[in-house]
N, C-alpha and C positions, 0 to 999 in steps of 0.2 A: 856557849853563849851565842856564837855565830850561827850554829845549827838551829837553835830555837828561833832566832830572828828570821832566818830563811824560811822556816816552816810557817811562821806567822805571816810572812809576806806572800806566800804562795796561796793562802786561803782565799783572799779576795779574787785572785785571778781564776782559781778553780770555780768559785761561786759565779763569776761573770760568765764563764764558759757554760755552766749549767743553765743559767738564765737564758743565754743565747740559744742553746739547744732547745729549751722548752718553748721559747718564743717562735723559733723556726717551725717546731713541730705543730704548735698551735696554728700558725699561719697556714701550714700545709693542710692541716685537718679542716680548717675553716674554708680554705680554697676548694677542697674536694666537696665539702658540704654545699657550698654555694653553687659550684659547678653542677653537682648532682641535682640540686633544687631547680636550677635553670633548665637542665635537660628534661627533667620530669615535667616542668611547666610547659616547655616548648613541645614535647611529645604529646602532652595532653591537648594543647591547642591544635596541633597538627591533626590528631585523631578527630577532634571536634570539627575542624574545618573540612576534613575528608568526609565525615558523615553528613555534614550539611550540604556539601557539593553533590554527594550521591543522592540525597533526598531531592535536591533541585533538579538533577538530571532525570530522576524517576518522574517527577512532577511534569517536566517538560515533555518527556516521552508520552506520558498519559494525555497531555493536552494535544500533542501532535496526532496521536491515535484517534482522539475524539474528533478533531477537525477533519481528519481523513475520512472517518466514518460518516460525518455530516455531509462531506463532499460526495461520497459514494451514493448516499441516499438521495441527494439533490439531483445527481446525474441520472440515477435510475428513474426518478419521477419525470425528468425531461425526456428521456428515451421512451418511456411508456407513452407519453403524449405523441411523440414523433411517430412511433410505431403504429399507433392508431390512425394518425393522419395519413400515413403511407398506405394503409389498407383502404382508406377512404378514396385516395387518388386512384387506386386500382378499380374500385367499384364505380367511380365516376368516369373511368376511361381517360384519365388525364395522363397521357403518355409523357409529356415533358416533365411534369412534377414527379412522377414515380421514377423516371429514369434518373433524375437528379438525386434521388434518395440513395442510389447505389454508388459506391466508389468505383473508379476506373479499374482498380485491382481486385474487384470482387471475385471471390472464389466459390464455386459450387461444390459444397462438401460431398455431394453425391457423385462428383466426378464430371458431370456435364456430358455433352455429346461424345467427346473424345477421351473422357476419363482423366483429363489433366486439370479439371476444375475451371478452366478458362471459359468465359462467356461474355457476350456483348449486352448483358442485361442492363448496363448503364446507359444504353443508347435509346433514343426516341424511336428509331426504326424497329428495335426489338419489341417494344411495347405496342406500337401500332400494329405489328403483325399479330401479337397476342390478342389484342382487342378486336381484330377483324375475324378471329377464329370463332366459329359457331359455338364451340364449347364455352366461350366466355359469356354468352348470352344467358347461361344457366345461373350465373351469380350476379349478373349486371343489376338486377332489380332487388337484390337482397340487401338487407341492412347489416351493419357490422355485428349487431347483437344476435342476428340469426345465424351468423357464420362462426363466431367465436364467443367463448365464455369470458367476458370481461371481469367476472368475479373469480376467475381461476387463472391467474397470470403467474408465470414463473419467470423470475428475473434475477440474474446473478452477475456479479462483477468478477472478472478474472483476477486472481487465480482460483476462485471458488466455482467456476463453471464446471470443470471436470469433476470436482468433489461432489457438487450437488446434482449434477446431471451427467451421470457416469457414462451413458451410452453415446454422448456427444463428445467426440475427440477433437481437441484443439490443436493437435499436431498430427494431422492426417498424413500417413506415410505415402499415400497415392498422389497427393497434391502438395504444393509448396506453401500452403497457408499455415500460419502459426498465430495463436492468440498472443496479445501483448497485455501488459499490466494496464488496467483501466478499461479494457474491452468489456462491453456489456452484452450478455446473452439474454434475449427476451423471447418468451413463447406464449402466445395466446392460444390456449387449447381450444379445439373445435367443440361446438355444441353437439348435442346428441345426434341431430339430423343434418349436420352441416355438410355442405358440398365441398368444403375445404377439409378433406379427410386428414391432412397432416397439420391442420391448424395454420397459424401464421407466425413464423419465427425468423430470427436472424441475429447476427452478431454485429453490434455497432461499435464504431471507433471514432474518436474525435479527430478529425483531420482539418487543419486550418480553421479551427474554432467551430466546425460543423460536424454534427453526428451523421456518419454515413454507414450504410450497411456494407460490411466488408466480407461477409460470408453467410451462407445459408444453404438451403437445399430445395 
């Protein structure tokens, strides 16, 4: 009789334990499912955000590249005008104006008189001496169009100078001159019967907001 009653009293306890185990199991499973869902959702959001940021970075890089290209084109147009004006100063015998066109650190890529590239081409006296030379009379009365072909202009911005104009070296081992980013090489090719056999060329650099000829031959 007592054993029967004890057996019957244990059944509710055992049932309660089973319910508790099931409940805990369900809670654990639900927790894992929720956590997994949250992780998947967060991972998906992170991937989406990462992709969006990459697209924005790519778009910004493209915009910067386009702006840089526009700036290069504008600078080249300005230098082309200046280069033509400088040749006009020479033909007009304007020593002060043409001397001002050259930087004080101008380097003669041909080496100059002493082979080190140093010259005083940026001085008025240099040009007064040039203009007093009888050889200058041969081109004094010529027009720019007679001397150079303005329809055949080569103009490049460093670092494309050496790539496009391979025989002109921007890091001449004989002199100390080196091209810098933004330097512009411009070459007015001579006309067929030009007295300027080498044409009219130079490398320009923006110094204190002014374009100066920093190298040539």
